[in-house]
LOGU-846605 format. One record per residue (C-alpha): residue in one letter; x, y, z. Coordinates in steps of 0.02 Angstrom, whole numbers, padded with zeros to 5 digits, always signed. Example, Ala and Ser with C-alpha at 12.3 -4.5 7.8 and 13.67 -1.06 7.14 Angstrom:
a+00615-00225+00390/s+00684-00053+00357/
This chain:
m+00795-00287-01194/r+00735-00251-01018/a+00833-00134-00905/p+00879-00222-00742/t+00755-00190-00597/e+00817-00096-00443/r+00811-00192-00284/p+00822-00140-00104/a+00995-00160-00030/g+01031-00339+00027/m+00911-00431-00088/n+00972-00565-00198/e+00877-00617-00359/a+00762-00743-00273/s+00702-00630-00135/a+00677-00491-00263/g+00562-00603-00358/r+00461-00638-00201/f+00454-00448-00165/a+00386-00417-00340/d+00254-00552-00325/k+00188-00488-00158/a+00188-00309-00231/d+00091-00368-00383/m-00037-00462-00275/t-00061-00305-00165/a-00084-00198-00318/l-00210-00326-00395/l-00311-00336-00230/g-00306-00149-00210/a-00377-00124-00388/f-00513-00258-00350/c-00564-00160-00192/f-00588-00003-00296/l-00685-00098-00425/l-00801-00180-00301/s-00825-00014-00211/a-00881+00070-00373/i-01004-00074-00403/e-01062-00056-00221/y-01099+00128-00244/m-01212+00088-00396/l-01314-00036-00297/p-01464+00029-00196/k-01431+00020-00004/p-01539-00105+00091/m-01570+00030+00228/p-01520+00214+00226/f-01375+00190+00346/m-01310+00017+00285/r-01199-00037+00147/l-01162-00214+00090/g-00971-00208+00111/i-00926-00308-00042/a-00772-00196-00061/n-00698-00281+00094/l-00691-00448+00008/p-00515-00427-00062/i-00454-00375+00116/l-00524-00542+00182/l-00430-00634+00039/a-00268-00542+00084/v-00276-00602+00263/d-00241-00781+00194/l-00135-00729+00040/l-00017-00591+00102/p+00109-00576+00245/f+00057-00451+00378/p+00160-00296+00313/w+00085-00319+00140/f-00089-00340+00215/l-00069-00170+00315/t-00009-00093+00152/l-00166-00152+00060/a-00278-00092+00202/l-00197+00082+00200/v-00209+00089+00009/k-00398+00043+00024/v-00431+00172+00158/i-00344+00317+00077/g-00402+00270-00100/m-00585+00253-00052/s-00587+00419+00043/v-00514+00500-00116/i-00637+00416-00234/s-00792+00436-00127/g-00757+00610-00064/
């Protein structure tokens, strides 16, 4: 049996479901950013100062799929996560 999930104050069951859906989509797109970035680092650069930028594809998808606050959260996760991963 599952324990009841905690919701922020003032949320009913329907809005808590939408909150979880947006959080799940943000986490999925964030993981996709990290995967594409790892693949991008393995590919040779076309020029010494140029990268392909395929790690930004999930960000472009998020513009259409997520509301603005979740989009900003994803962008922040990508920036911080990529700086930690790439050094």
